[in-house]
C-alpha positions as CSV (number, residue, x, y, z in Angstrom):
1,X,-129.8,162.7,-5.2
2,X,-132.2,165.6,-5.2
3,X,-131.0,169.0,-6.2
4,X,-129.1,171.0,-3.5
5,X,-128.4,174.7,-4.0
6,X,-125.7,176.4,-1.9
7,X,-125.5,180.3,-1.9
8,X,-121.8,181.1,-1.7
9,X,-121.0,184.3,0.1
10,X,-119.9,186.9,-2.4
11,X,-120.1,184.4,-5.2
12,X,-122.2,182.0,-7.3
13,X,-125.0,179.5,-6.6
14,X,-123.6,176.0,-6.5
15,X,-126.2,173.5,-7.8
16,X,-125.6,169.8,-7.2
17,X,-127.6,166.6,-7.6
18,X,-130.2,165.8,-10.2
19,X,-131.7,168.9,-11.9
20,X,-132.6,170.4,-15.2
21,X,-131.4,173.9,-16.2
22,X,-133.6,175.6,-18.7
23,X,-133.4,178.9,-20.5
24,X,-136.3,181.3,-20.9
25,X,-137.6,179.4,-23.9
26,X,-137.5,176.1,-22.2
27,X,-134.4,174.8,-24.0
28,X,-132.2,172.8,-21.7
29,X,-128.4,173.2,-21.1
30,X,-126.6,169.9,-21.2
31,X,-125.5,169.5,-17.5
32,X,-125.9,165.7,-17.5
33,X,-123.1,163.9,-15.7
34,X,-121.7,167.1,-14.1
35,X,-121.5,166.7,-10.3
36,X,-122.1,170.5,-9.8
37,X,-122.5,173.7,-11.8
38,X,-122.0,177.3,-10.6
39,X,-124.7,179.9,-11.5
40,X,-123.6,183.6,-11.7
41,X,-125.2,186.0,-9.3
42,X,-123.1,189.1,-10.0
43,X,-124.3,189.6,-13.6
44,X,-120.7,190.1,-15.0
45,X,-120.1,186.6,-16.4
46,X,-119.3,186.1,-20.0
47,X,-120.6,182.5,-19.8
48,X,-124.2,183.2,-18.7
49,X,-125.8,181.7,-16.7
50,X,-122.6,180.0,-15.5
51,X,-120.0,181.7,-13.2
52,X,-116.7,182.6,-14.8
53,X,-115.2,184.1,-11.7
54,X,-116.0,187.7,-12.7
55,X,-117.5,188.4,-9.2
56,X,-113.9,188.5,-7.8
57,X,-112.9,191.5,-9.9
58,X,-116.4,193.1,-9.9
59,X,-116.5,193.7,-6.2
60,X,-119.7,191.6,-5.8
61,X,-120.7,191.5,-2.1
62,X,-123.6,189.4,-0.9
63,X,-123.1,187.4,2.3
64,X,-126.5,185.7,1.9
65,X,-126.9,184.1,5.3
66,X,-130.1,182.2,6.1
67,X,-132.3,183.7,8.8
């Protein structure tokens, strides 16, 4: 299944399907076999780039509705 990204209102990006997740140096995170990962958008996570739920207490607001 190709990659599918869902922008969650006031929360993280949900990434599903087949994809690679690389850091700035090109090194890959091991996401093989995971049905989905959640990527932080609020910048408060302690598990970067993954969401740890910090957006809930940080007051992050971003409805992100497609035009």
